[in-house]
PyMOL Python script that loads the backbone (N, CA, C, O; Angstrom):
from pymol import cmd

cmd.read_pdbstr("""\
ATOM      1  N   MET A   1       0.752  47.931  46.196  1.00  0.00           N
ATOM      2  CA  MET A   1      -0.030  47.904  44.985  1.00  0.00           C
ATOM      3  C   MET A   1       0.116  49.223  44.235  1.00  0.00           C
ATOM      4  O   MET A   1       0.179  49.239  43.006  1.00  0.00           O
ATOM      5  N   ARG A   2       0.170  50.324  44.973  1.00  0.00           N
ATOM      6  CA  ARG A   2       0.310  51.641  44.354  1.00  0.00           C
ATOM      7  C   ARG A   2       1.669  51.766  43.657  1.00  0.00           C
ATOM      8  O   ARG A   2       1.767  52.355  42.581  1.00  0.00           O
ATOM      9  N   ALA A   3       2.719  51.207  44.280  1.00  0.00           N
ATOM     10  CA  ALA A   3       4.056  51.263  43.679  1.00  0.00           C
ATOM     11  C   ALA A   3       4.092  50.479  42.372  1.00  0.00           C
ATOM     12  O   ALA A   3       4.769  50.878  41.425  1.00  0.00           O
ATOM     13  N   LEU A   4       3.371  49.373  42.318  1.00  0.00           N
ATOM     14  CA  LEU A   4       3.302  48.588  41.088  1.00  0.00           C
ATOM     15  C   LEU A   4       2.643  49.400  39.972  1.00  0.00           C
ATOM     16  O   LEU A   4       3.101  49.376  38.830  1.00  0.00           O
ATOM     17  N   GLY A   5       1.590  50.105  40.299  1.00  0.00           N
ATOM     18  CA  GLY A   5       0.920  50.954  39.315  1.00  0.00           C
ATOM     19  C   GLY A   5       1.817  52.066  38.800  1.00  0.00           C
ATOM     20  O   GLY A   5       1.830  52.356  37.604  1.00  0.00           O
ATOM     21  N   ILE A   6       2.566  52.690  39.703  1.00  0.00           N
ATOM     22  CA  ILE A   6       3.485  53.754  39.298  1.00  0.00           C
ATOM     23  C   ILE A   6       4.591  53.200  38.414  1.00  0.00           C
ATOM     24  O   ILE A   6       4.952  53.808  37.407  1.00  0.00           O
ATOM     25  N   MET A   7       5.133  52.034  38.795  1.00  0.00           N
ATOM     26  CA  MET A   7       6.190  51.426  37.978  1.00  0.00           C
ATOM     27  C   MET A   7       5.666  51.046  36.591  1.00  0.00           C
ATOM     28  O   MET A   7       6.372  51.209  35.596  1.00  0.00           O
ATOM     29  N   LEU A   8       4.454  50.550  36.523  1.00  0.00           N
ATOM     30  CA  LEU A   8       3.853  50.199  35.247  1.00  0.00           C
ATOM     31  C   LEU A   8       3.643  51.439  34.377  1.00  0.00           C
ATOM     32  O   LEU A   8       3.883  51.399  33.170  1.00  0.00           O
ATOM     33  N   ALA A   9       3.200  52.534  34.983  1.00  0.00           N
ATOM     34  CA  ALA A   9       3.005  53.783  34.241  1.00  0.00           C
ATOM     35  C   ALA A   9       4.335  54.329  33.724  1.00  0.00           C
ATOM     36  O   ALA A   9       4.408  54.803  32.590  1.00  0.00           O
ATOM     37  N   VAL A  10       5.378  54.270  34.536  1.00  0.00           N
ATOM     38  CA  VAL A  10       6.699  54.746  34.119  1.00  0.00           C
ATOM     39  C   VAL A  10       7.246  53.860  33.002  1.00  0.00           C
ATOM     40  O   VAL A  10       7.811  54.365  32.032  1.00  0.00           O
ATOM     41  N   ALA A  11       7.085  52.556  33.129  1.00  0.00           N
ATOM     42  CA  ALA A  11       7.573  51.643  32.096  1.00  0.00           C
ATOM     43  C   ALA A  11       6.831  51.854  30.778  1.00  0.00           C
ATOM     44  O   ALA A  11       7.447  51.825  29.714  1.00  0.00           O
ATOM     45  N   THR A  12       5.524  52.063  30.836  1.00  0.00           N
ATOM     46  CA  THR A  12       4.745  52.309  29.626  1.00  0.00           C
ATOM     47  C   THR A  12       5.167  53.615  28.970  1.00  0.00           C
ATOM     48  O   THR A  12       5.312  53.680  27.749  1.00  0.00           O
ATOM     49  N   THR A  13       5.364  54.647  29.767  1.00  0.00           N
ATOM     50  CA  THR A  13       5.819  55.935  29.232  1.00  0.00           C
ATOM     51  C   THR A  13       7.186  55.794  28.581  1.00  0.00           C
ATOM     52  O   THR A  13       7.415  56.333  27.498  1.00  0.00           O
ATOM     53  N   ALA A  14       8.097  55.075  29.229  1.00  0.00           N
ATOM     54  CA  ALA A  14       9.427  54.864  28.652  1.00  0.00           C
ATOM     55  C   ALA A  14       9.343  54.090  27.344  1.00  0.00           C
ATOM     56  O   ALA A  14      10.078  54.385  26.402  1.00  0.00           O
ATOM     57  N   LEU A  15       8.459  53.108  27.278  1.00  0.00           N
ATOM     58  CA  LEU A  15       8.274  52.340  26.050  1.00  0.00           C
ATOM     59  C   LEU A  15       7.765  53.233  24.921  1.00  0.00           C
ATOM     60  O   LEU A  15       8.262  53.149  23.798  1.00  0.00           O
ATOM     61  N   PHE A  16       6.787  54.082  25.205  1.00  0.00           N
ATOM     62  CA  PHE A  16       6.258  54.993  24.179  1.00  0.00           C
ATOM     63  C   PHE A  16       7.298  56.000  23.718  1.00  0.00           C
ATOM     64  O   PHE A  16       7.389  56.294  22.527  1.00  0.00           O
ATOM     65  N   VAL A  17       8.079  56.527  24.641  1.00  0.00           N
ATOM     66  CA  VAL A  17       9.132  57.479  24.265  1.00  0.00           C
ATOM     67  C   VAL A  17      10.177  56.792  23.400  1.00  0.00           C
ATOM     68  O   VAL A  17      10.611  57.355  22.395  1.00  0.00           O
ATOM     69  N   ALA A  18      10.591  55.580  23.775  1.00  0.00           N
ATOM     70  CA  ALA A  18      11.585  54.851  22.990  1.00  0.00           C
ATOM     71  C   ALA A  18      11.047  54.503  21.604  1.00  0.00           C
ATOM     72  O   ALA A  18      11.784  54.565  20.621  1.00  0.00           O
ATOM     73  N   ALA A  19       9.773  54.138  21.520  1.00  0.00           N
ATOM     74  CA  ALA A  19       9.188  53.765  20.226  1.00  0.00           C
ATOM     75  C   ALA A  19       9.032  54.966  19.307  1.00  0.00           C
ATOM     76  O   ALA A  19       9.106  54.823  18.087  1.00  0.00           O
ATOM     77  N   SER A  20       8.818  56.137  19.868  1.00  0.00           N
ATOM     78  CA  SER A  20       8.583  57.315  19.029  1.00  0.00           C
ATOM     79  C   SER A  20       9.846  58.156  18.821  1.00  0.00           C
ATOM     80  O   SER A  20       9.796  59.194  18.161  1.00  0.00           O
ATOM     81  N   TRP A  21      10.951  57.725  19.367  1.00  0.00           N
ATOM     82  CA  TRP A  21      12.178  58.528  19.296  1.00  0.00           C
ATOM     83  C   TRP A  21      12.647  58.744  17.852  1.00  0.00           C
ATOM     84  O   TRP A  21      13.131  59.826  17.518  1.00  0.00           O
ATOM     85  N   ASP A  22      12.512  57.746  17.011  1.00  0.00           N
ATOM     86  CA  ASP A  22      13.057  57.808  15.657  1.00  0.00           C
ATOM     87  C   ASP A  22      12.003  58.161  14.592  1.00  0.00           C
ATOM     88  O   ASP A  22      12.276  58.050  13.397  1.00  0.00           O
ATOM     89  N   LEU A  23      10.831  58.576  15.009  1.00  0.00           N
ATOM     90  CA  LEU A  23       9.792  58.947  14.044  1.00  0.00           C
ATOM     91  C   LEU A  23      10.176  60.244  13.334  1.00  0.00           C
ATOM     92  O   LEU A  23      10.849  61.092  13.920  1.00  0.00           O
ATOM     93  N   PRO A  24       9.752  60.409  12.072  1.00  0.00           N
ATOM     94  CA  PRO A  24      10.045  61.672  11.384  1.00  0.00           C
ATOM     95  C   PRO A  24       9.225  62.812  11.974  1.00  0.00           C
ATOM     96  O   PRO A  24       8.167  62.594  12.564  1.00  0.00           O
ATOM     97  N   ASP A  25       9.728  64.026  11.805  1.00  0.00           N
ATOM     98  CA  ASP A  25       9.012  65.201  12.294  1.00  0.00           C
ATOM     99  C   ASP A  25       7.703  65.365  11.541  1.00  0.00           C
ATOM    100  O   ASP A  25       7.598  65.010  10.367  1.00  0.00           O
ATOM    101  N   ARG A  26       6.705  65.910  12.231  1.00  0.00           N
ATOM    102  CA  ARG A  26       5.442  66.190  11.557  1.00  0.00           C
ATOM    103  C   ARG A  26       5.656  67.291  10.533  1.00  0.00           C
ATOM    104  O   ARG A  26       6.323  68.287  10.813  1.00  0.00           O
ATOM    105  N   GLY A  27       5.095  67.113   9.355  1.00  0.00           N
ATOM    106  CA  GLY A  27       5.228  68.104   8.310  1.00  0.00           C
ATOM    107  C   GLY A  27       6.518  68.010   7.525  1.00  0.00           C
ATOM    108  O   GLY A  27       6.766  68.843   6.653  1.00  0.00           O
ATOM    109  N   ASP A  28       7.344  67.024   7.806  1.00  0.00           N
ATOM    110  CA  ASP A  28       8.602  66.854   7.087  1.00  0.00           C
ATOM    111  C   ASP A  28       8.306  66.426   5.649  1.00  0.00           C
ATOM    112  O   ASP A  28       7.725  65.360   5.440  1.00  0.00           O
ATOM    113  N   PRO A  29       8.686  67.221   4.666  1.00  0.00           N
ATOM    114  CA  PRO A  29       8.377  66.846   3.282  1.00  0.00           C
ATOM    115  C   PRO A  29       9.153  65.619   2.800  1.00  0.00           C
ATOM    116  O   PRO A  29       8.811  65.039   1.770  1.00  0.00           O
ATOM    117  N   HIS A  30      10.178  65.226   3.523  1.00  0.00           N
ATOM    118  CA  HIS A  30      10.978  64.062   3.137  1.00  0.00           C
ATOM    119  C   HIS A  30      10.627  62.815   3.945  1.00  0.00           C
ATOM    120  O   HIS A  30      11.322  61.803   3.856  1.00  0.00           O
ATOM    121  N   ALA A  31       9.559  62.881   4.729  1.00  0.00           N
ATOM    122  CA  ALA A  31       9.113  61.717   5.494  1.00  0.00           C
ATOM    123  C   ALA A  31       8.595  60.649   4.534  1.00  0.00           C
ATOM    124  O   ALA A  31       8.108  60.981   3.453  1.00  0.00           O
ATOM    125  N   PRO A  32       8.690  59.377   4.909  1.00  0.00           N
ATOM    126  CA  PRO A  32       8.256  58.306   4.003  1.00  0.00           C
ATOM    127  C   PRO A  32       6.811  58.448   3.513  1.00  0.00           C
ATOM    128  O   PRO A  32       6.519  58.117   2.364  1.00  0.00           O
ATOM    129  N   ALA A  33       5.925  58.926   4.348  1.00  0.00           N
ATOM    130  CA  ALA A  33       4.530  59.075   3.922  1.00  0.00           C
ATOM    131  C   ALA A  33       4.378  60.151   2.858  1.00  0.00           C
ATOM    132  O   ALA A  33       3.458  60.090   2.042  1.00  0.00           O
ATOM    133  N   ASN A  34       5.269  61.133   2.859  1.00  0.00           N
ATOM    134  CA  ASN A  34       5.163  62.233   1.901  1.00  0.00           C
ATOM    135  C   ASN A  34       5.908  61.972   0.595  1.00  0.00           C
ATOM    136  O   ASN A  34       5.659  62.657  -0.397  1.00  0.00           O
ATOM    137  N   VAL A  35       6.806  61.009   0.572  1.00  0.00           N
ATOM    138  CA  VAL A  35       7.533  60.709  -0.662  1.00  0.00           C
ATOM    139  C   VAL A  35       7.138  59.349  -1.235  1.00  0.00           C
ATOM    140  O   VAL A  35       7.563  58.995  -2.335  1.00  0.00           O
ATOM    141  N   GLY A  36       6.338  58.593  -0.507  1.00  0.00           N
ATOM    142  CA  GLY A  36       5.943  57.259  -0.955  1.00  0.00           C
ATOM    143  C   GLY A  36       4.683  57.299  -1.787  1.00  0.00           C
ATOM    144  O   GLY A  36       4.688  57.757  -2.930  1.00  0.00           O
ATOM    145  N   VAL A  37       3.620  56.821  -1.212  1.00  0.00           N
ATOM    146  CA  VAL A  37       2.377  56.658  -1.952  1.00  0.00           C
ATOM    147  C   VAL A  37       1.525  57.921  -1.973  1.00  0.00           C
ATOM    148  O   VAL A  37       0.650  58.052  -2.829  1.00  0.00           O
ATOM    149  N   GLY A  38       1.760  58.853  -1.053  1.00  0.00           N
ATOM    150  CA  GLY A  38       0.956  60.073  -0.981  1.00  0.00           C
ATOM    151  C   GLY A  38       0.912  60.875  -2.276  1.00  0.00           C
ATOM    152  O   GLY A  38      -0.179  61.187  -2.755  1.00  0.00           O
ATOM    153  N   PRO A  39       2.053  61.218  -2.857  1.00  0.00           N
ATOM    154  CA  PRO A  39       2.018  61.956  -4.123  1.00  0.00           C
ATOM    155  C   PRO A  39       1.322  61.184  -5.246  1.00  0.00           C
ATOM    156  O   PRO A  39       0.689  61.783  -6.116  1.00  0.00           O
ATOM    157  N   GLU A  40       1.439  59.864  -5.224  1.00  0.00           N
ATOM    158  CA  GLU A  40       0.763  59.066  -6.250  1.00  0.00           C
ATOM    159  C   GLU A  40      -0.755  59.163  -6.099  1.00  0.00           C
ATOM    160  O   GLU A  40      -1.471  59.268  -7.095  1.00  0.00           O
ATOM    161  N   TYR A  41      -1.245  59.127  -4.864  1.00  0.00           N
ATOM    162  CA  TYR A  41      -2.677  59.314  -4.641  1.00  0.00           C
ATOM    163  C   TYR A  41      -3.130  60.670  -5.175  1.00  0.00           C
ATOM    164  O   TYR A  41      -4.155  60.764  -5.851  1.00  0.00           O
ATOM    165  N   ILE A  42      -2.372  61.710  -4.874  1.00  0.00           N
ATOM    166  CA  ILE A  42      -2.755  63.061  -5.290  1.00  0.00           C
ATOM    167  C   ILE A  42      -2.771  63.177  -6.812  1.00  0.00           C
ATOM    168  O   ILE A  42      -3.673  63.798  -7.376  1.00  0.00           O
ATOM    169  N   GLU A  43      -1.801  62.596  -7.467  1.00  0.00           N
ATOM    170  CA  GLU A  43      -1.708  62.707  -8.921  1.00  0.00           C
ATOM    171  C   GLU A  43      -2.730  61.851  -9.654  1.00  0.00           C
ATOM    172  O   GLU A  43      -3.269  62.280 -10.674  1.00  0.00           O
ATOM    173  N   ARG A  44      -3.010  60.645  -9.155  1.00  0.00           N
ATOM    174  CA  ARG A  44      -3.814  59.695  -9.924  1.00  0.00           C
ATOM    175  C   ARG A  44      -5.262  59.567  -9.479  1.00  0.00           C
ATOM    176  O   ARG A  44      -6.025  58.836 -10.111  1.00  0.00           O
ATOM    177  N   THR A  45      -5.669  60.251  -8.409  1.00  0.00           N
ATOM    178  CA  THR A  45      -7.017  60.065  -7.882  1.00  0.00           C
ATOM    179  C   THR A  45      -8.091  60.382  -8.910  1.00  0.00           C
ATOM    180  O   THR A  45      -9.013  59.591  -9.105  1.00  0.00           O
ATOM    181  N   GLU A  46      -7.985  61.512  -9.557  1.00  0.00           N
ATOM    182  CA  GLU A  46      -9.053  61.912 -10.475  1.00  0.00           C
ATOM    183  C   GLU A  46      -9.156  60.968 -11.676  1.00  0.00           C
ATOM    184  O   GLU A  46     -10.262  60.632 -12.099  1.00  0.00           O
ATOM    185  N   GLU A  47      -8.029  60.540 -12.224  1.00  0.00           N
ATOM    186  CA  GLU A  47      -8.096  59.641 -13.381  1.00  0.00           C
ATOM    187  C   GLU A  47      -8.461  58.208 -12.988  1.00  0.00           C
ATOM    188  O   GLU A  47      -9.110  57.511 -13.767  1.00  0.00           O
ATOM    189  N   ASP A  48      -8.055  57.747 -11.785  1.00  0.00           N
ATOM    190  CA  ASP A  48      -8.390  56.392 -11.346  1.00  0.00           C
ATOM    191  C   ASP A  48      -9.855  56.263 -10.930  1.00  0.00           C
ATOM    192  O   ASP A  48     -10.530  55.298 -11.290  1.00  0.00           O
ATOM    193  N   ILE A  49     -10.334  57.241 -10.172  1.00  0.00           N
ATOM    194  CA  ILE A  49     -11.646  57.110  -9.540  1.00  0.00           C
ATOM    195  C   ILE A  49     -12.676  58.057 -10.158  1.00  0.00           C
ATOM    196  O   ILE A  49     -13.865  57.740 -10.200  1.00  0.00           O
ATOM    197  N   GLY A  50     -12.231  59.195 -10.627  1.00  0.00           N
ATOM    198  CA  GLY A  50     -13.140  60.131 -11.259  1.00  0.00           C
ATOM    199  C   GLY A  50     -13.707  61.191 -10.332  1.00  0.00           C
ATOM    200  O   GLY A  50     -14.667  61.874 -10.689  1.00  0.00           O
ATOM    201  N   ILE A  51     -13.122  61.340  -9.136  1.00  0.00           N
ATOM    202  CA  ILE A  51     -13.551  62.409  -8.242  1.00  0.00           C
ATOM    203  C   ILE A  51     -12.345  63.246  -7.864  1.00  0.00           C
ATOM    204  O   ILE A  51     -11.207  62.781  -7.921  1.00  0.00           O
ATOM    205  N   GLU A  52     -12.604  64.481  -7.479  1.00  0.00           N
ATOM    206  CA  GLU A  52     -11.508  65.396  -7.163  1.00  0.00           C
ATOM    207  C   GLU A  52     -11.077  65.335  -5.702  1.00  0.00           C
ATOM    208  O   GLU A  52      -9.942  65.693  -5.386  1.00  0.00           O
ATOM    209  N   ASN A  53     -11.944  64.896  -4.814  1.00  0.00           N
ATOM    210  CA  ASN A  53     -11.655  64.891  -3.385  1.00  0.00           C
ATOM    211  C   ASN A  53     -10.742  63.715  -3.045  1.00  0.00           C
ATOM    212  O   ASN A  53     -11.169  62.561  -3.062  1.00  0.00           O
ATOM    213  N   VAL A  54      -9.493  64.019  -2.740  1.00  0.00           N
ATOM    214  CA  VAL A  54      -8.491  62.977  -2.482  1.00  0.00           C
ATOM    215  C   VAL A  54      -8.801  62.218  -1.193  1.00  0.00           C
ATOM    216  O   VAL A  54      -8.627  61.001  -1.138  1.00  0.00           O
ATOM    217  N   VAL A  55      -9.257  62.919  -0.163  1.00  0.00           N
ATOM    218  CA  VAL A  55      -9.532  62.260   1.117  1.00  0.00           C
ATOM    219  C   VAL A  55     -10.648  61.230   0.955  1.00  0.00           C
ATOM    220  O   VAL A  55     -10.520  60.097   1.419  1.00  0.00           O
ATOM    221  N   SER A  56     -11.728  61.617   0.306  1.00  0.00           N
ATOM    222  CA  SER A  56     -12.831  60.676   0.084  1.00  0.00           C
ATOM    223  C   SER A  56     -12.383  59.506  -0.781  1.00  0.00           C
ATOM    224  O   SER A  56     -12.786  58.368  -0.540  1.00  0.00           O
ATOM    225  N   ALA A  57     -11.557  59.772  -1.778  1.00  0.00           N
ATOM    226  CA  ALA A  57     -11.080  58.702  -2.649  1.00  0.00           C
ATOM    227  C   ALA A  57     -10.228  57.703  -1.882  1.00  0.00           C
ATOM    228  O   ALA A  57     -10.359  56.496  -2.081  1.00  0.00           O
ATOM    229  N   VAL A  58      -9.365  58.189  -1.017  1.00  0.00           N
ATOM    230  CA  VAL A  58      -8.500  57.280  -0.254  1.00  0.00           C
ATOM    231  C   VAL A  58      -9.333  56.456   0.718  1.00  0.00           C
ATOM    232  O   VAL A  58      -9.135  55.246   0.826  1.00  0.00           O
ATOM    233  N   LEU A  59     -10.274  57.099   1.436  1.00  0.00           N
ATOM    234  CA  LEU A  59     -11.073  56.373   2.424  1.00  0.00           C
ATOM    235  C   LEU A  59     -12.076  55.430   1.787  1.00  0.00           C
ATOM    236  O   LEU A  59     -12.285  54.324   2.288  1.00  0.00           O
ATOM    237  N   ALA A  60     -12.705  55.846   0.689  1.00  0.00           N
ATOM    238  CA  ALA A  60     -13.788  55.061   0.120  1.00  0.00           C
ATOM    239  C   ALA A  60     -13.335  54.083  -0.962  1.00  0.00           C
ATOM    240  O   ALA A  60     -14.060  53.137  -1.268  1.00  0.00           O
ATOM    241  N   ASP A  61     -12.170  54.285  -1.538  1.00  0.00           N
ATOM    242  CA  ASP A  61     -11.771  53.406  -2.630  1.00  0.00           C
ATOM    243  C   ASP A  61     -10.445  52.701  -2.350  1.00  0.00           C
ATOM    244  O   ASP A  61     -10.404  51.474  -2.263  1.00  0.00           O
ATOM    245  N   TYR A  62      -9.369  53.460  -2.208  1.00  0.00           N
ATOM    246  CA  TYR A  62      -8.051  52.844  -2.031  1.00  0.00           C
ATOM    247  C   TYR A  62      -7.975  52.022  -0.741  1.00  0.00           C
ATOM    248  O   TYR A  62      -7.396  50.936  -0.733  1.00  0.00           O
ATOM    249  N   ARG A  63      -8.554  52.533   0.344  1.00  0.00           N
ATOM    250  CA  ARG A  63      -8.476  51.848   1.643  1.00  0.00           C
ATOM    251  C   ARG A  63      -9.857  51.447   2.142  1.00  0.00           C
ATOM    252  O   ARG A  63     -10.117  51.509   3.343  1.00  0.00           O
ATOM    253  N   SER A  64     -10.736  51.043   1.254  1.00  0.00           N
ATOM    254  CA  SER A  64     -12.127  50.788   1.635  1.00  0.00           C
ATOM    255  C   SER A  64     -12.255  49.625   2.624  1.00  0.00           C
ATOM    256  O   SER A  64     -13.063  49.698   3.549  1.00  0.00           O
ATOM    257  N   TYR A  65     -11.476  48.558   2.446  1.00  0.00           N
ATOM    258  CA  TYR A  65     -11.578  47.440   3.383  1.00  0.00           C
ATOM    259  C   TYR A  65     -11.069  47.833   4.768  1.00  0.00           C
ATOM    260  O   TYR A  65     -11.616  47.389   5.778  1.00  0.00           O
ATOM    261  N   ASP A  66     -10.043  48.652   4.822  1.00  0.00           N
ATOM    262  CA  ASP A  66      -9.528  49.137   6.092  1.00  0.00           C
ATOM    263  C   ASP A  66     -10.580  49.986   6.794  1.00  0.00           C
ATOM    264  O   ASP A  66     -10.806  49.836   7.995  1.00  0.00           O
ATOM    265  N   THR A  67     -11.224  50.880   6.044  1.00  0.00           N
ATOM    266  CA  THR A  67     -12.267  51.733   6.613  1.00  0.00           C
ATOM    267  C   THR A  67     -13.449  50.888   7.087  1.00  0.00           C
ATOM    268  O   THR A  67     -14.014  51.160   8.146  1.00  0.00           O
ATOM    269  N   LEU A  68     -13.827  49.874   6.322  1.00  0.00           N
ATOM    270  CA  LEU A  68     -14.909  48.982   6.727  1.00  0.00           C
ATOM    271  C   LEU A  68     -14.535  48.244   8.014  1.00  0.00           C
ATOM    272  O   LEU A  68     -15.373  48.092   8.903  1.00  0.00           O
ATOM    273  N   GLY A  69     -13.299  47.790   8.121  1.00  0.00           N
ATOM    274  CA  GLY A  69     -12.849  47.109   9.336  1.00  0.00           C
ATOM    275  C   GLY A  69     -12.893  48.010  10.552  1.00  0.00           C
ATOM    276  O   GLY A  69     -13.316  47.583  11.626  1.00  0.00           O
ATOM    277  N   GLU A  70     -12.455  49.266  10.396  1.00  0.00           N
ATOM    278  CA  GLU A  70     -12.498  50.212  11.509  1.00  0.00           C
ATOM    279  C   GLU A  70     -13.938  50.485  11.937  1.00  0.00           C
ATOM    280  O   GLU A  70     -14.230  50.575  13.130  1.00  0.00           O
ATOM    281  N   THR A  71     -14.825  50.613  10.967  1.00  0.00           N
ATOM    282  CA  THR A  71     -16.232  50.832  11.277  1.00  0.00           C
ATOM    283  C   THR A  71     -16.813  49.640  12.026  1.00  0.00           C
ATOM    284  O   THR A  71     -17.594  49.822  12.960  1.00  0.00           O
ATOM    285  N   PHE A  72     -16.449  48.435  11.636  1.00  0.00           N
ATOM    286  CA  PHE A  72     -16.917  47.231  12.310  1.00  0.00           C
ATOM    287  C   PHE A  72     -16.423  47.175  13.753  1.00  0.00           C
ATOM    288  O   PHE A  72     -17.177  46.799  14.650  1.00  0.00           O
ATOM    289  N   VAL A  73     -15.176  47.542  13.983  1.00  0.00           N
ATOM    290  CA  VAL A  73     -14.625  47.531  15.342  1.00  0.00           C
ATOM    291  C   VAL A  73     -15.371  48.530  16.223  1.00  0.00           C
ATOM    292  O   VAL A  73     -15.714  48.208  17.360  1.00  0.00           O
ATOM    293  N   ILE A  74     -15.625  49.733  15.719  1.00  0.00           N
ATOM    294  CA  ILE A  74     -16.339  50.748  16.497  1.00  0.00           C
ATOM    295  C   ILE A  74     -17.769  50.291  16.773  1.00  0.00           C
ATOM    296  O   ILE A  74     -18.263  50.468  17.887  1.00  0.00           O
ATOM    297  N   PHE A  75     -18.442  49.707  15.781  1.00  0.00           N
ATOM    298  CA  PHE A  75     -19.795  49.200  15.970  1.00  0.00           C
ATOM    299  C   PHE A  75     -19.815  48.103  17.033  1.00  0.00           C
ATOM    300  O   PHE A  75     -20.686  48.099  17.903  1.00  0.00           O
ATOM    301  N   THR A  76     -18.862  47.173  16.968  1.00  0.00           N
ATOM    302  CA  THR A  76     -18.800  46.078  17.934  1.00  0.00           C
ATOM    303  C   THR A  76     -18.567  46.606  19.348  1.00  0.00           C
ATOM    304  O   THR A  76     -19.175  46.115  20.300  1.00  0.00           O
ATOM    305  N   ALA A  77     -17.698  47.593  19.491  1.00  0.00           N
ATOM    306  CA  ALA A  77     -17.456  48.184  20.808  1.00  0.00           C
ATOM    307  C   ALA A  77     -18.716  48.855  21.338  1.00  0.00           C
ATOM    308  O   ALA A  77     -19.026  48.748  22.525  1.00  0.00           O
ATOM    309  N   GLY A  78     -19.440  49.543  20.470  1.00  0.00           N
ATOM    310  CA  GLY A  78     -20.688  50.186  20.896  1.00  0.00           C
ATOM    311  C   GLY A  78     -21.723  49.179  21.347  1.00  0.00           C
ATOM    312  O   GLY A  78     -22.399  49.399  22.352  1.00  0.00           O
ATOM    313  N   VAL A  79     -21.862  48.075  20.624  1.00  0.00           N
ATOM    314  CA  VAL A  79     -22.815  47.031  21.011  1.00  0.00           C
ATOM    315  C   VAL A  79     -22.404  46.401  22.342  1.00  0.00           C
ATOM    316  O   VAL A  79     -23.259  46.108  23.178  1.00  0.00           O
ATOM    317  N   ALA A  80     -21.112  46.193  22.541  1.00  0.00           N
ATOM    318  CA  ALA A  80     -20.636  45.615  23.801  1.00  0.00           C
ATOM    319  C   ALA A  80     -20.954  46.543  24.977  1.00  0.00           C
ATOM    320  O   ALA A  80     -21.388  46.083  26.033  1.00  0.00           O
ATOM    321  N   VAL A  81     -20.739  47.843  24.794  1.00  0.00           N
ATOM    322  CA  VAL A  81     -21.060  48.801  25.857  1.00  0.00           C
ATOM    323  C   VAL A  81     -22.557  48.790  26.134  1.00  0.00           C
ATOM    324  O   VAL A  81     -22.978  48.838  27.289  1.00  0.00           O
ATOM    325  N   LEU A  82     -23.362  48.725  25.074  1.00  0.00           N
ATOM    326  CA  LEU A  82     -24.809  48.672  25.245  1.00  0.00           C
ATOM    327  C   LEU A  82     -25.220  47.443  26.057  1.00  0.00           C
ATOM    328  O   LEU A  82     -26.050  47.552  26.960  1.00  0.00           O
ATOM    329  N   PHE A  83     -24.652  46.283  25.750  1.00  0.00           N
ATOM    330  CA  PHE A  83     -24.978  45.072  26.499  1.00  0.00           C
ATOM    331  C   PHE A  83     -24.559  45.185  27.967  1.00  0.00           C
ATOM    332  O   PHE A  83     -25.286  44.736  28.853  1.00  0.00           O
ATOM    333  N   VAL A  84     -23.406  45.772  28.227  1.00  0.00           N
ATOM    334  CA  VAL A  84     -22.956  45.953  29.614  1.00  0.00           C
ATOM    335  C   VAL A  84     -23.920  46.866  30.362  1.00  0.00           C
ATOM    336  O   VAL A  84     -24.280  46.584  31.505  1.00  0.00           O
ATOM    337  N   LEU A  85     -24.340  47.958  29.727  1.00  0.00           N
ATOM    338  CA  LEU A  85     -25.261  48.881  30.393  1.00  0.00           C
ATOM    339  C   LEU A  85     -26.624  48.246  30.624  1.00  0.00           C
ATOM    340  O   LEU A  85     -27.243  48.480  31.662  1.00  0.00           O
ATOM    341  N   ILE A  86     -27.098  47.454  29.683  1.00  0.00           N
ATOM    342  CA  ILE A  86     -28.382  46.777  29.868  1.00  0.00           C
ATOM    343  C   ILE A  86     -28.298  45.787  31.020  1.00  0.00           C
ATOM    344  O   ILE A  86     -29.201  45.720  31.854  1.00  0.00           O
ATOM    345  N   ARG A  87     -27.207  45.014  31.065  1.00  0.00           N
ATOM    346  CA  ARG A  87     -27.054  44.033  32.150  1.00  0.00           C
ATOM    347  C   ARG A  87     -26.931  44.723  33.508  1.00  0.00           C
ATOM    348  O   ARG A  87     -27.489  44.259  34.503  1.00  0.00           O
ATOM    349  N   ARG A  88     -26.197  45.832  33.537  1.00  0.00           N
ATOM    350  CA  ARG A  88     -26.048  46.563  34.797  1.00  0.00           C
ATOM    351  C   ARG A  88     -27.404  47.086  35.264  1.00  0.00           C
ATOM    352  O   ARG A  88     -27.695  47.071  36.460  1.00  0.00           O
ATOM    353  N   GLY A  89     -28.233  47.546  34.329  1.00  0.00           N
ATOM    354  CA  GLY A  89     -29.565  48.019  34.697  1.00  0.00           C
ATOM    355  C   GLY A  89     -30.424  46.912  35.276  1.00  0.00           C
ATOM    356  O   GLY A  89     -31.170  47.138  36.229  1.00  0.00           O
ATOM    357  N   ARG A  90     -30.328  45.711  34.707  1.00  0.00           N
ATOM    358  CA  ARG A  90     -31.079  44.574  35.239  1.00  0.00           C
ATOM    359  C   ARG A  90     -30.600  44.201  36.637  1.00  0.00           C
ATOM    360  O   ARG A  90     -31.411  43.914  37.518  1.00  0.00           O
ATOM    361  N   ASP A  91     -29.283  44.207  36.842  1.00  0.00           N
ATOM    362  CA  ASP A  91     -28.724  43.858  38.149  1.00  0.00           C
ATOM    363  C   ASP A  91     -29.143  44.878  39.199  1.00  0.00           C
ATOM    364  O   ASP A  91     -29.411  44.501  40.340  1.00  0.00           O
ATOM    365  N   ASP A  92     -29.207  46.172  38.842  1.00  0.00           N
ATOM    366  CA  ASP A  92     -29.612  47.209  39.791  1.00  0.00           C
ATOM    367  C   ASP A  92     -31.078  47.037  40.188  1.00  0.00           C
ATOM    368  O   ASP A  92     -31.437  47.275  41.341  1.00  0.00           O
ATOM    369  N   ARG A  93     -31.921  46.628  39.248  1.00  0.00           N
ATOM    370  CA  ARG A  93     -33.346  46.458  39.554  1.00  0.00           C
ATOM    371  C   ARG A  93     -33.589  45.226  40.419  1.00  0.00           C
ATOM    372  O   ARG A  93     -34.519  45.212  41.225  1.00  0.00           O
ATOM    373  N   GLN A  94     -32.762  44.190  40.263  1.00  0.00           N
ATOM    374  CA  GLN A  94     -32.957  42.968  41.045  1.00  0.00           C
ATOM    375  C   GLN A  94     -32.471  43.133  42.474  1.00  0.00           C
ATOM    376  O   GLN A  94     -32.922  42.402  43.357  1.00  0.00           O
ATOM    377  N   ALA A  95     -31.587  44.048  42.725  1.00  0.00           N
ATOM    378  CA  ALA A  95     -31.019  44.208  44.073  1.00  0.00           C
ATOM    379  C   ALA A  95     -31.949  44.886  45.033  1.00  0.00           C
ATOM    380  O   ALA A  95     -31.599  45.084  46.196  1.00  0.00           O
TER     381      ALA A  95
END
""", "prot")
cmd.dss("prot")
cmd.show_as("cartoon", "prot")
cmd.util.cbc("prot")
cmd.orient("prot")
C-alpha cells in the first residue's frame, strides 16, 4: 500500500512538472497575460468604470461573476466543514 502511495505521488509530481514546463516566466513582459487583455484593463478602467483602482475594477466589475462564483465555493466549503464538525460532536457525545 505504501508503494502505491509513493508511485501516485511521483506520478502526480511528474504530471505537474510536465504541465508547467512550457509556461512563460514570471514577470515576462511578453507573456500572453501581459500583452493581451491586461494593458487594455489598465488603459480603459477609469473611463469604463470611473474608478482609478485597477484591481478593484477587475474583481468587482470585469470579472464579477467569477468572483461571485469563487465566493460561493468558499462559503459552501465552510458550511460543509461546519456540518462535519457538528456531526462529529454529536457522535462523540453519544459514544
